[in-house]
C-alpha positions in Angstrom: 104.5 77.3 94.2 100.8 78.1 94.2 98.4 75.2 93.5 94.7 74.9 93.0 93.2 71.5 93.8 89.8 70.7 92.3 88.0 67.9 94.1 84.6 66.5 93.4 82.6 64.7 90.7 81.8 66.3 87.4 78.0 66.6 87.9 78.2 67.5 91.6 79.5 70.5 93.4 83.3 70.8 93.1 85.5 72.2 95.7 88.5 74.3 94.5 91.2 75.0 97.1 94.2 77.2 96.7 97.3 76.2 98.6 100.9 77.2 98.5 104.0 74.9 98.8 107.1 76.6 100.1 109.4 73.8 100.8 111.5 72.7 97.8 111.5 69.1 99.0 107.7 68.9 99.0 107.6 70.7 95.6 109.9 68.1 94.1 107.8 65.3 95.7 104.6 66.7 94.2 106.3 67.0 90.8 107.5 63.4 91.0 103.9 62.2 91.8 102.5 64.2 88.9 105.1 63.0 86.4 104.2 59.4 87.5 100.5 60.2 87.0 99.8 59.6 90.7 97.4 62.5 91.1 95.6 61.4 94.3 99.0 61.0 96.0 100.0 64.5 94.8 96.8 65.9 96.1 97.2 64.4 99.5 100.8 65.5 99.7 99.8 69.1 98.8 97.0 69.1 101.4 99.3 67.7 104.1 102.3 70.0 103.4 100.8 73.1 101.8 99.6 76.3 103.4 95.9 77.0 102.9 95.2 80.3 101.1 91.5 80.2 100.3 88.6 78.5 98.6 88.3 79.6 95.0 85.2 80.0 92.8 85.2 78.9 89.1 85.2 82.5 87.9 88.2 83.4 90.1 90.5 80.8 88.6 90.7 82.8 85.4 92.1 85.8 87.3 94.5 83.9 89.5 98.0 82.8 88.4 98.6 79.4 90.0 101.6 77.3 89.0 99.6 74.1 89.0 95.9 73.1 88.7 95.4 69.6 89.8 92.3 67.3 89.7 91.8 63.6 90.3 92.5 62.8 86.7 94.3 65.7 85.1 97.0 68.3 85.7 97.4 71.7 84.2 100.8 73.5 84.4 101.1 77.3 84.1 103.7 77.8 81.4 103.9 81.6 81.6 
């Protein structure tokens, strides 16, 4: 499962990291945190257990196909 994490304040510079979760147990744990609206816990879990791919710019997000985009307050699932 490919995930993009967006960290930072709205008016400041935001960091967008693309990571990949391979382990089914960690994917289920992230889904559980997201379903319980515990986004910071999900972010820390992804960073701890995911494999770093690259830092993404704002324009690149439109061309990538992540399964999940996660911020501190919102989550966006790819339904395709």
